[in-house]
Biotite code that builds the C-alpha atoms (Angstrom):
import biotite.structure as struc

atoms = struc.array([
    struc.Atom([-57.828, -53.695, 48.104], chain_id="A", res_id=1, res_name="MET", atom_name="CA", element="C"),
    struc.Atom([-55.185, -54.963, 45.760], chain_id="A", res_id=2, res_name="ARG", atom_name="CA", element="C"),
    struc.Atom([-55.960, -52.175, 43.368], chain_id="A", res_id=3, res_name="LYS", atom_name="CA", element="C"),
    struc.Atom([-55.416, -49.601, 46.250], chain_id="A", res_id=4, res_name="PHE", atom_name="CA", element="C"),
    struc.Atom([-52.039, -51.162, 47.154], chain_id="A", res_id=5, res_name="ILE", atom_name="CA", element="C"),
    struc.Atom([-50.930, -51.191, 43.410], chain_id="A", res_id=6, res_name="LEU", atom_name="CA", element="C"),
    struc.Atom([-51.690, -47.416, 43.117], chain_id="A", res_id=7, res_name="VAL", atom_name="CA", element="C"),
    struc.Atom([-49.866, -46.605, 46.438], chain_id="A", res_id=8, res_name="LEU", atom_name="CA", element="C"),
    struc.Atom([-46.700, -48.493, 45.211], chain_id="A", res_id=9, res_name="LEU", atom_name="CA", element="C"),
    struc.Atom([-46.731, -46.494, 41.945], chain_id="A", res_id=10, res_name="ILE", atom_name="CA", element="C"),
    struc.Atom([-46.932, -43.253, 43.892], chain_id="A", res_id=11, res_name="ILE", atom_name="CA", element="C"),
    struc.Atom([-44.105, -44.258, 46.213], chain_id="A", res_id=12, res_name="ILE", atom_name="CA", element="C"),
    struc.Atom([-41.826, -45.384, 43.394], chain_id="A", res_id=13, res_name="ILE", atom_name="CA", element="C"),
    struc.Atom([-42.512, -41.924, 41.582], chain_id="A", res_id=14, res_name="SER", atom_name="CA", element="C"),
    struc.Atom([-41.647, -39.973, 44.690], chain_id="A", res_id=15, res_name="ILE", atom_name="CA", element="C"),
    struc.Atom([-38.338, -41.888, 45.178], chain_id="A", res_id=16, res_name="LEU", atom_name="CA", element="C"),
    struc.Atom([-37.420, -41.323, 41.522], chain_id="A", res_id=17, res_name="GLY", atom_name="CA", element="C"),
    struc.Atom([-37.954, -37.549, 41.764], chain_id="A", res_id=18, res_name="LEU", atom_name="CA", element="C"),
    struc.Atom([-35.920, -37.276, 44.847], chain_id="A", res_id=19, res_name="SER", atom_name="CA", element="C"),
    struc.Atom([-32.870, -39.050, 43.219], chain_id="A", res_id=20, res_name="ALA", atom_name="CA", element="C"),
    struc.Atom([-32.959, -36.829, 40.108], chain_id="A", res_id=21, res_name="CYS", atom_name="CA", element="C"),
    struc.Atom([-33.100, -33.714, 42.398], chain_id="A", res_id=22, res_name="THR", atom_name="CA", element="C"),
    struc.Atom([-30.091, -34.844, 44.391], chain_id="A", res_id=23, res_name="ALA", atom_name="CA", element="C"),
    struc.Atom([-27.875, -35.462, 41.392], chain_id="A", res_id=24, res_name="ASN", atom_name="CA", element="C"),
    struc.Atom([-28.772, -32.499, 39.315], chain_id="A", res_id=25, res_name="GLU", atom_name="CA", element="C"),
    struc.Atom([-25.744, -30.409, 38.140], chain_id="A", res_id=26, res_name="GLU", atom_name="CA", element="C"),
    struc.Atom([-25.889, -26.464, 38.246], chain_id="A", res_id=27, res_name="PRO", atom_name="CA", element="C"),
    struc.Atom([-26.584, -24.666, 35.044], chain_id="A", res_id=28, res_name="ILE", atom_name="CA", element="C"),
    struc.Atom([-23.352, -23.534, 33.502], chain_id="A", res_id=29, res_name="GLU", atom_name="CA", element="C"),
    struc.Atom([-24.565, -20.076, 32.569], chain_id="A", res_id=30, res_name="ASP", atom_name="CA", element="C"),
    struc.Atom([-25.292, -19.455, 36.339], chain_id="A", res_id=31, res_name="GLU", atom_name="CA", element="C"),
    struc.Atom([-21.681, -20.321, 37.338], chain_id="A", res_id=32, res_name="LEU", atom_name="CA", element="C"),
    struc.Atom([-19.488, -17.369, 38.414], chain_id="A", res_id=33, res_name="GLU", atom_name="CA", element="C"),
    struc.Atom([-16.388, -17.219, 36.155], chain_id="A", res_id=34, res_name="HIS", atom_name="CA", element="C"),
    struc.Atom([-13.237, -15.339, 37.311], chain_id="A", res_id=35, res_name="PRO", atom_name="CA", element="C"),
    struc.Atom([-12.858, -12.009, 35.425], chain_id="A", res_id=36, res_name="ILE", atom_name="CA", element="C"),
    struc.Atom([-9.658, -11.625, 33.426], chain_id="A", res_id=37, res_name="ASP", atom_name="CA", element="C"),
    struc.Atom([-8.558, -7.933, 34.062], chain_id="A", res_id=38, res_name="GLU", atom_name="CA", element="C"),
    struc.Atom([-6.196, -8.152, 31.037], chain_id="A", res_id=39, res_name="ASN", atom_name="CA", element="C"),
    struc.Atom([-8.735, -9.494, 28.653], chain_id="A", res_id=40, res_name="GLU", atom_name="CA", element="C"),
    struc.Atom([-9.671, -6.188, 27.098], chain_id="A", res_id=41, res_name="ASN", atom_name="CA", element="C"),
    struc.Atom([-6.492, -4.182, 27.601], chain_id="A", res_id=42, res_name="GLU", atom_name="CA", element="C"),
    struc.Atom([-5.654, -4.197, 23.844], chain_id="A", res_id=43, res_name="ASP", atom_name="CA", element="C"),
    struc.Atom([-9.072, -2.832, 22.766], chain_id="A", res_id=44, res_name="LEU", atom_name="CA", element="C"),
    struc.Atom([-9.711, 0.864, 21.951], chain_id="A", res_id=45, res_name="THR", atom_name="CA", element="C"),
    struc.Atom([-12.845, 2.713, 23.132], chain_id="A", res_id=46, res_name="GLU", atom_name="CA", element="C"),
    struc.Atom([-14.659, 1.692, 19.906], chain_id="A", res_id=47, res_name="ASN", atom_name="CA", element="C"),
    struc.Atom([-13.717, -1.986, 20.192], chain_id="A", res_id=48, res_name="GLY", atom_name="CA", element="C"),
    struc.Atom([-10.873, -2.104, 17.625], chain_id="A", res_id=49, res_name="ASP", atom_name="CA", element="C"),
    struc.Atom([-7.595, -3.815, 18.477], chain_id="A", res_id=50, res_name="THR", atom_name="CA", element="C"),
    struc.Atom([-4.907, -1.240, 19.339], chain_id="A", res_id=51, res_name="GLU", atom_name="CA", element="C"),
    struc.Atom([-1.580, -2.285, 17.866], chain_id="A", res_id=52, res_name="LEU", atom_name="CA", element="C"),
    struc.Atom([1.555, -1.641, 19.982], chain_id="A", res_id=53, res_name="PRO", atom_name="CA", element="C"),
    struc.Atom([3.614, 1.461, 19.224], chain_id="A", res_id=54, res_name="VAL", atom_name="CA", element="C"),
    struc.Atom([5.853, 0.712, 16.350], chain_id="A", res_id=55, res_name="GLY", atom_name="CA", element="C"),
    struc.Atom([3.703, -1.968, 14.717], chain_id="A", res_id=56, res_name="ASP", atom_name="CA", element="C"),
    struc.Atom([1.450, 0.264, 12.697], chain_id="A", res_id=57, res_name="GLU", atom_name="CA", element="C"),
    struc.Atom([1.026, -0.762, 9.041], chain_id="A", res_id=58, res_name="SER", atom_name="CA", element="C"),
    struc.Atom([1.090, 1.646, 6.175], chain_id="A", res_id=59, res_name="LYS", atom_name="CA", element="C"),
    struc.Atom([-0.180, 1.386, 2.646], chain_id="A", res_id=60, res_name="THR", atom_name="CA", element="C"),
    struc.Atom([2.189, 3.354, 0.363], chain_id="A", res_id=61, res_name="TRP", atom_name="CA", element="C"),
    struc.Atom([0.779, 4.502, -3.067], chain_id="A", res_id=62, res_name="PRO", atom_name="CA", element="C"),
    struc.Atom([3.046, 4.109, -6.151], chain_id="A", res_id=63, res_name="VAL", atom_name="CA", element="C"),
    struc.Atom([2.735, 7.892, -6.843], chain_id="A", res_id=64, res_name="SER", atom_name="CA", element="C"),
    struc.Atom([1.302, 11.000, -5.201], chain_id="A", res_id=65, res_name="ILE", atom_name="CA", element="C"),
    struc.Atom([0.489, 14.436, -6.396], chain_id="A", res_id=66, res_name="ASP", atom_name="CA", element="C"),
    struc.Atom([1.967, 17.541, -4.782], chain_id="A", res_id=67, res_name="ASP", atom_name="CA", element="C"),
    struc.Atom([3.135, 20.999, -5.512], chain_id="A", res_id=68, res_name="THR", atom_name="CA", element="C"),
    struc.Atom([6.469, 22.836, -5.367], chain_id="A", res_id=69, res_name="ILE", atom_name="CA", element="C"),
    struc.Atom([7.057, 26.570, -5.448], chain_id="A", res_id=70, res_name="GLU", atom_name="CA", element="C"),
    struc.Atom([9.270, 27.809, -8.154], chain_id="A", res_id=71, res_name="ILE", atom_name="CA", element="C"),
    struc.Atom([9.830, 31.619, -8.635], chain_id="A", res_id=72, res_name="GLU", atom_name="CA", element="C"),
    struc.Atom([6.874, 32.306, -6.189], chain_id="A", res_id=73, res_name="ALA", atom_name="CA", element="C"),
    struc.Atom([4.445, 30.171, -8.199], chain_id="A", res_id=74, res_name="ASN", atom_name="CA", element="C"),
    struc.Atom([3.025, 26.844, -7.071], chain_id="A", res_id=75, res_name="ASN", atom_name="CA", element="C"),
    struc.Atom([3.491, 24.201, -9.696], chain_id="A", res_id=76, res_name="GLU", atom_name="CA", element="C"),
    struc.Atom([1.983, 20.636, -9.588], chain_id="A", res_id=77, res_name="PRO", atom_name="CA", element="C"),
    struc.Atom([4.416, 17.793, -9.381], chain_id="A", res_id=78, res_name="ILE", atom_name="CA", element="C"),
    struc.Atom([4.067, 13.920, -9.313], chain_id="A", res_id=79, res_name="THR", atom_name="CA", element="C"),
    struc.Atom([6.274, 11.975, -7.010], chain_id="A", res_id=80, res_name="LEU", atom_name="CA", element="C"),
    struc.Atom([7.125, 8.355, -7.147], chain_id="A", res_id=81, res_name="ASN", atom_name="CA", element="C"),
    struc.Atom([7.668, 5.834, -4.450], chain_id="A", res_id=82, res_name="TYR", atom_name="CA", element="C"),
    struc.Atom([11.234, 4.943, -3.615], chain_id="A", res_id=83, res_name="PHE", atom_name="CA", element="C"),
    struc.Atom([12.406, 2.305, -1.042], chain_id="A", res_id=84, res_name="GLU", atom_name="CA", element="C"),
    struc.Atom([15.927, 2.152, 0.530], chain_id="A", res_id=85, res_name="GLY", atom_name="CA", element="C"),
    struc.Atom([17.356, -0.149, 3.073], chain_id="A", res_id=86, res_name="GLU", atom_name="CA", element="C"),
    struc.Atom([15.560, 1.223, 6.176], chain_id="A", res_id=87, res_name="ASN", atom_name="CA", element="C"),
    struc.Atom([13.614, 4.127, 4.733], chain_id="A", res_id=88, res_name="PHE", atom_name="CA", element="C"),
    struc.Atom([11.175, 5.083, 2.020], chain_id="A", res_id=89, res_name="ILE", atom_name="CA", element="C"),
    struc.Atom([10.538, 8.388, 0.311], chain_id="A", res_id=90, res_name="THR", atom_name="CA", element="C"),
    struc.Atom([8.892, 9.954, -2.730], chain_id="A", res_id=91, res_name="TYR", atom_name="CA", element="C"),
    struc.Atom([10.896, 11.505, -5.569], chain_id="A", res_id=92, res_name="ILE", atom_name="CA", element="C"),
    struc.Atom([9.867, 13.748, -8.378], chain_id="A", res_id=93, res_name="PRO", atom_name="CA", element="C"),
    struc.Atom([8.961, 11.931, -11.509], chain_id="A", res_id=94, res_name="SER", atom_name="CA", element="C"),
    struc.Atom([11.704, 13.826, -13.412], chain_id="A", res_id=95, res_name="ASP", atom_name="CA", element="C"),
    struc.Atom([14.352, 12.471, -11.044], chain_id="A", res_id=96, res_name="MET", atom_name="CA", element="C"),
    struc.Atom([16.156, 9.115, -10.832], chain_id="A", res_id=97, res_name="ILE", atom_name="CA", element="C"),
    struc.Atom([16.920, 7.299, -7.507], chain_id="A", res_id=98, res_name="GLY", atom_name="CA", element="C"),
    struc.Atom([19.480, 4.554, -7.234], chain_id="A", res_id=99, res_name="GLU", atom_name="CA", element="C"),
    struc.Atom([22.012, 3.079, -4.793], chain_id="A", res_id=100, res_name="PRO", atom_name="CA", element="C"),
    struc.Atom([25.495, 4.854, -4.860], chain_id="A", res_id=101, res_name="TYR", atom_name="CA", element="C"),
    struc.Atom([28.691, 2.870, -4.221], chain_id="A", res_id=102, res_name="ALA", atom_name="CA", element="C"),
    struc.Atom([30.855, 4.410, -1.489], chain_id="A", res_id=103, res_name="THR", atom_name="CA", element="C"),
    struc.Atom([33.192, 3.134, 1.215], chain_id="A", res_id=104, res_name="ASP", atom_name="CA", element="C"),
    struc.Atom([31.740, 5.406, 3.793], chain_id="A", res_id=105, res_name="GLU", atom_name="CA", element="C"),
    struc.Atom([28.451, 3.707, 4.144], chain_id="A", res_id=106, res_name="GLY", atom_name="CA", element="C"),
    struc.Atom([25.191, 2.836, 2.527], chain_id="A", res_id=107, res_name="ASP", atom_name="CA", element="C"),
    struc.Atom([24.343, 5.606, 0.047], chain_id="A", res_id=108, res_name="ALA", atom_name="CA", element="C"),
    struc.Atom([21.615, 6.643, -2.354], chain_id="A", res_id=109, res_name="TYR", atom_name="CA", element="C"),
    struc.Atom([21.575, 9.285, -5.000], chain_id="A", res_id=110, res_name="ARG", atom_name="CA", element="C"),
    struc.Atom([18.709, 11.026, -6.582], chain_id="A", res_id=111, res_name="PHE", atom_name="CA", element="C"),
    struc.Atom([19.705, 12.672, -9.941], chain_id="A", res_id=112, res_name="TYR", atom_name="CA", element="C"),
    struc.Atom([17.716, 15.148, -12.080], chain_id="A", res_id=113, res_name="THR", atom_name="CA", element="C"),
    struc.Atom([16.329, 13.535, -15.282], chain_id="A", res_id=114, res_name="ASN", atom_name="CA", element="C"),
    struc.Atom([14.676, 16.484, -16.889], chain_id="A", res_id=115, res_name="TYR", atom_name="CA", element="C"),
    struc.Atom([13.153, 15.467, -20.274], chain_id="A", res_id=116, res_name="GLN", atom_name="CA", element="C"),
    struc.Atom([14.876, 12.145, -19.992], chain_id="A", res_id=117, res_name="GLY", atom_name="CA", element="C"),
    struc.Atom([18.384, 13.788, -19.624], chain_id="A", res_id=118, res_name="ASN", atom_name="CA", element="C"),
    struc.Atom([20.078, 12.423, -16.424], chain_id="A", res_id=119, res_name="LYS", atom_name="CA", element="C"),
    struc.Atom([22.601, 14.964, -15.006], chain_id="A", res_id=120, res_name="ASN", atom_name="CA", element="C"),
    struc.Atom([25.199, 13.196, -12.634], chain_id="A", res_id=121, res_name="ASN", atom_name="CA", element="C"),
    struc.Atom([26.255, 16.633, -11.451], chain_id="A", res_id=122, res_name="GLU", atom_name="CA", element="C"),
    struc.Atom([22.938, 17.617, -9.951], chain_id="A", res_id=123, res_name="VAL", atom_name="CA", element="C"),
    struc.Atom([21.728, 15.279, -7.220], chain_id="A", res_id=124, res_name="TYR", atom_name="CA", element="C"),
    struc.Atom([20.708, 14.686, -3.640], chain_id="A", res_id=125, res_name="LEU", atom_name="CA", element="C"),
    struc.Atom([22.590, 12.123, -1.688], chain_id="A", res_id=126, res_name="GLN", atom_name="CA", element="C"),
    struc.Atom([21.634, 10.213, 1.435], chain_id="A", res_id=127, res_name="ILE", atom_name="CA", element="C"),
    struc.Atom([24.288, 8.366, 3.206], chain_id="A", res_id=128, res_name="LEU", atom_name="CA", element="C"),
    struc.Atom([24.039, 6.144, 6.327], chain_id="A", res_id=129, res_name="PHE", atom_name="CA", element="C"),
    struc.Atom([27.380, 5.753, 8.103], chain_id="A", res_id=130, res_name="TYR", atom_name="CA", element="C"),
    struc.Atom([28.276, 2.538, 9.884], chain_id="A", res_id=131, res_name="PRO", atom_name="CA", element="C"),
    struc.Atom([26.459, 1.788, 13.109], chain_id="A", res_id=132, res_name="GLU", atom_name="CA", element="C"),
    struc.Atom([29.752, 1.516, 14.998], chain_id="A", res_id=133, res_name="ASP", atom_name="CA", element="C"),
    struc.Atom([30.944, 5.052, 14.066], chain_id="A", res_id=134, res_name="MET", atom_name="CA", element="C"),
    struc.Atom([31.328, 6.978, 17.426], chain_id="A", res_id=135, res_name="ASN", atom_name="CA", element="C"),
    struc.Atom([32.818, 10.164, 16.080], chain_id="A", res_id=136, res_name="GLN", atom_name="CA", element="C"),
    struc.Atom([30.937, 12.881, 14.002], chain_id="A", res_id=137, res_name="LYS", atom_name="CA", element="C"),
    struc.Atom([31.856, 12.339, 10.303], chain_id="A", res_id=138, res_name="PRO", atom_name="CA", element="C"),
    struc.Atom([33.408, 15.106, 8.237], chain_id="A", res_id=139, res_name="ASP", atom_name="CA", element="C"),
    struc.Atom([30.894, 15.044, 5.319], chain_id="A", res_id=140, res_name="ILE", atom_name="CA", element="C"),
    struc.Atom([32.359, 17.873, 3.075], chain_id="A", res_id=141, res_name="LEU", atom_name="CA", element="C"),
    struc.Atom([35.742, 18.632, 4.162], chain_id="A", res_id=142, res_name="GLY", atom_name="CA", element="C"),
    struc.Atom([37.177, 22.208, 4.739], chain_id="A", res_id=143, res_name="ASP", atom_name="CA", element="C"),
    struc.Atom([35.692, 23.643, 1.470], chain_id="A", res_id=144, res_name="ALA", atom_name="CA", element="C"),
    struc.Atom([32.410, 24.699, 3.122], chain_id="A", res_id=145, res_name="VAL", atom_name="CA", element="C"),
    struc.Atom([31.215, 26.887, 5.988], chain_id="A", res_id=146, res_name="ASP", atom_name="CA", element="C"),
    struc.Atom([29.340, 25.786, 8.962], chain_id="A", res_id=147, res_name="ILE", atom_name="CA", element="C"),
    struc.Atom([25.885, 27.401, 9.021], chain_id="A", res_id=148, res_name="ILE", atom_name="CA", element="C"),
    struc.Atom([24.970, 29.027, 12.293], chain_id="A", res_id=149, res_name="GLU", atom_name="CA", element="C"),
    struc.Atom([22.240, 27.296, 14.348], chain_id="A", res_id=150, res_name="ASP", atom_name="CA", element="C"),
    struc.Atom([19.902, 30.477, 14.027], chain_id="A", res_id=151, res_name="SER", atom_name="CA", element="C"),
    struc.Atom([20.144, 30.098, 10.118], chain_id="A", res_id=152, res_name="ASP", atom_name="CA", element="C"),
    struc.Atom([19.603, 26.268, 9.827], chain_id="A", res_id=153, res_name="LYS", atom_name="CA", element="C"),
    struc.Atom([17.268, 25.030, 7.183], chain_id="A", res_id=154, res_name="TYR", atom_name="CA", element="C"),
    struc.Atom([16.119, 21.998, 9.205], chain_id="A", res_id=155, res_name="HIS", atom_name="CA", element="C"),
    struc.Atom([15.311, 21.271, 12.829], chain_id="A", res_id=156, res_name="GLU", atom_name="CA", element="C"),
    struc.Atom([16.503, 17.619, 12.778], chain_id="A", res_id=157, res_name="TRP", atom_name="CA", element="C"),
    struc.Atom([20.201, 18.566, 11.692], chain_id="A", res_id=158, res_name="THR", atom_name="CA", element="C"),
    struc.Atom([23.247, 18.312, 14.046], chain_id="A", res_id=159, res_name="ILE", atom_name="CA", element="C"),
    struc.Atom([25.178, 20.625, 11.713], chain_id="A", res_id=160, res_name="GLU", atom_name="CA", element="C"),
    struc.Atom([24.631, 22.175, 8.312], chain_id="A", res_id=161, res_name="GLU", atom_name="CA", element="C"),
    struc.Atom([27.167, 23.224, 5.779], chain_id="A", res_id=162, res_name="TYR", atom_name="CA", element="C"),
    struc.Atom([27.285, 25.344, 2.603], chain_id="A", res_id=163, res_name="ILE", atom_name="CA", element="C"),
    struc.Atom([29.908, 25.884, -0.105], chain_id="A", res_id=164, res_name="SER", atom_name="CA", element="C"),
    struc.Atom([31.479, 29.158, -0.959], chain_id="A", res_id=165, res_name="LYS", atom_name="CA", element="C"),
    struc.Atom([29.333, 29.480, -4.209], chain_id="A", res_id=166, res_name="ASP", atom_name="CA", element="C"),
    struc.Atom([26.082, 28.322, -2.444], chain_id="A", res_id=167, res_name="GLY", atom_name="CA", element="C"),
    struc.Atom([25.432, 25.513, -4.659], chain_id="A", res_id=168, res_name="PHE", atom_name="CA", element="C"),
    struc.Atom([26.609, 22.614, -2.356], chain_id="A", res_id=169, res_name="LEU", atom_name="CA", element="C"),
    struc.Atom([24.724, 21.956, 0.883], chain_id="A", res_id=170, res_name="HIS", atom_name="CA", element="C"),
    struc.Atom([25.354, 19.369, 3.609], chain_id="A", res_id=171, res_name="GLY", atom_name="CA", element="C"),
    struc.Atom([23.151, 18.163, 6.416], chain_id="A", res_id=172, res_name="PHE", atom_name="CA", element="C"),
    struc.Atom([24.289, 15.958, 9.207], chain_id="A", res_id=173, res_name="LEU", atom_name="CA", element="C"),
    struc.Atom([21.748, 14.034, 11.280], chain_id="A", res_id=174, res_name="GLY", atom_name="CA", element="C"),
    struc.Atom([21.326, 11.074, 13.561], chain_id="A", res_id=175, res_name="GLN", atom_name="CA", element="C"),
    struc.Atom([18.919, 8.111, 13.511], chain_id="A", res_id=176, res_name="HIS", atom_name="CA", element="C"),
    struc.Atom([18.857, 5.577, 16.285], chain_id="A", res_id=177, res_name="LYS", atom_name="CA", element="C"),
    struc.Atom([22.495, 6.570, 17.328], chain_id="A", res_id=178, res_name="ASP", atom_name="CA", element="C"),
    struc.Atom([23.616, 6.098, 13.673], chain_id="A", res_id=179, res_name="ARG", atom_name="CA", element="C"),
    struc.Atom([24.931, 9.174, 11.700], chain_id="A", res_id=180, res_name="TYR", atom_name="CA", element="C"),
    struc.Atom([23.602, 9.903, 8.311], chain_id="A", res_id=181, res_name="PHE", atom_name="CA", element="C"),
    struc.Atom([24.133, 12.874, 5.929], chain_id="A", res_id=182, res_name="SER", atom_name="CA", element="C"),
    struc.Atom([22.191, 14.424, 3.129], chain_id="A", res_id=183, res_name="ILE", atom_name="CA", element="C"),
    struc.Atom([24.041, 16.356, 0.486], chain_id="A", res_id=184, res_name="ILE", atom_name="CA", element="C"),
    struc.Atom([22.461, 18.549, -2.281], chain_id="A", res_id=185, res_name="THR", atom_name="CA", element="C"),
    struc.Atom([24.767, 19.336, -5.292], chain_id="A", res_id=186, res_name="ASN", atom_name="CA", element="C"),
    struc.Atom([23.353, 21.774, -7.807], chain_id="A", res_id=187, res_name="SER", atom_name="CA", element="C"),
    struc.Atom([24.389, 24.371, -10.534], chain_id="A", res_id=188, res_name="MET", atom_name="CA", element="C"),
    struc.Atom([23.178, 27.907, -11.131], chain_id="A", res_id=189, res_name="GLU", atom_name="CA", element="C"),
    struc.Atom([20.908, 27.023, -13.928], chain_id="A", res_id=190, res_name="GLU", atom_name="CA", element="C"),
    struc.Atom([19.329, 24.203, -12.105], chain_id="A", res_id=191, res_name="TYR", atom_name="CA", element="C"),
    struc.Atom([18.894, 25.605, -8.562], chain_id="A", res_id=192, res_name="SER", atom_name="CA", element="C"),
    struc.Atom([15.506, 27.255, -8.993], chain_id="A", res_id=193, res_name="GLU", atom_name="CA", element="C"),
    struc.Atom([13.862, 23.948, -9.878], chain_id="A", res_id=194, res_name="GLY", atom_name="CA", element="C"),
    struc.Atom([16.212, 21.487, -8.163], chain_id="A", res_id=195, res_name="PHE", atom_name="CA", element="C"),
    struc.Atom([16.140, 22.743, -4.545], chain_id="A", res_id=196, res_name="ILE", atom_name="CA", element="C"),
    struc.Atom([12.309, 22.576, -4.292], chain_id="A", res_id=197, res_name="PRO", atom_name="CA", element="C"),
    struc.Atom([12.410, 19.041, -5.602], chain_id="A", res_id=198, res_name="ARG", atom_name="CA", element="C"),
    struc.Atom([15.241, 18.054, -3.188], chain_id="A", res_id=199, res_name="ALA", atom_name="CA", element="C"),
    struc.Atom([13.267, 19.454, -0.333], chain_id="A", res_id=200, res_name="ASN", atom_name="CA", element="C"),
    struc.Atom([10.180, 17.251, -1.299], chain_id="A", res_id=201, res_name="LYS", atom_name="CA", element="C"),
    struc.Atom([12.506, 14.109, -1.125], chain_id="A", res_id=202, res_name="ILE", atom_name="CA", element="C"),
    struc.Atom([13.678, 15.169, 2.410], chain_id="A", res_id=203, res_name="ILE", atom_name="CA", element="C"),
    struc.Atom([10.075, 15.993, 3.376], chain_id="A", res_id=204, res_name="GLN", atom_name="CA", element="C"),
    struc.Atom([8.932, 12.484, 2.621], chain_id="A", res_id=205, res_name="TYR", atom_name="CA", element="C"),
    struc.Atom([11.713, 10.366, 4.165], chain_id="A", res_id=206, res_name="ILE", atom_name="CA", element="C"),
    struc.Atom([10.157, 7.834, 6.344], chain_id="A", res_id=207, res_name="TYR", atom_name="CA", element="C"),
    struc.Atom([12.192, 5.456, 8.631], chain_id="A", res_id=208, res_name="PHE", atom_name="CA", element="C"),
    struc.Atom([10.732, 1.946, 8.305], chain_id="A", res_id=209, res_name="THR", atom_name="CA", element="C"),
    struc.Atom([12.519, 0.552, 11.287], chain_id="A", res_id=210, res_name="ASP", atom_name="CA", element="C"),
    struc.Atom([11.055, 3.110, 13.758], chain_id="A", res_id=211, res_name="THR", atom_name="CA", element="C"),
    struc.Atom([7.858, 4.127, 11.768], chain_id="A", res_id=212, res_name="ASN", atom_name="CA", element="C"),
    struc.Atom([8.564, 7.942, 11.880], chain_id="A", res_id=213, res_name="GLU", atom_name="CA", element="C"),
    struc.Atom([9.201, 10.712, 9.506], chain_id="A", res_id=214, res_name="TYR", atom_name="CA", element="C"),
    struc.Atom([12.475, 12.507, 9.482], chain_id="A", res_id=215, res_name="LEU", atom_name="CA", element="C"),
    struc.Atom([10.661, 15.847, 9.194], chain_id="A", res_id=216, res_name="VAL", atom_name="CA", element="C"),
    struc.Atom([8.325, 16.261, 12.168], chain_id="A", res_id=217, res_name="LYS", atom_name="CA", element="C"),
    struc.Atom([5.079, 18.101, 11.461], chain_id="A", res_id=218, res_name="GLU", atom_name="CA", element="C"),
])
């Protein structure tokens, strides 16, 4: 009889212990419903990569690149070297020299021919950025040039274009972020065949680092 009572007590105690554990059991975390963050994946592209905001794209610029220029109807290979200005980069022919140019009008850079190591200060391309607070259109070449008609312009980005009477001095007026800038090419008869294609390459590769865009739209 005592043995029967002892077994009965053990069974009762076991039942009470199981009931207590069941009442205090916490729900499994994986089964809980979590709120969905609708903005959680808004910066991901379709392939799962993070999409950078417009204007934050990073670029890797090689020290030099190979290209071709057309001289007398023939394509000739040319190497162009990286050049960095205040708010732009470009590539310049390896037989030209780029350097800042002192002027009271604004921030300027000149790219001189340096054929066979002989720098010519009279044959160059100049880029000049006028002060940001300049509200009126600058007069970049004075009265010694003619204004090129819109239908005959060389570039789509220009506000106005100018050419000297002898045809060796060209001026191009543009605007970047409400700031005027000008590009001038100054050449000579014996240089024009090779210089102008080189100058056009410099213009082609101008890239504004503050807005991440090329001057010449493709």
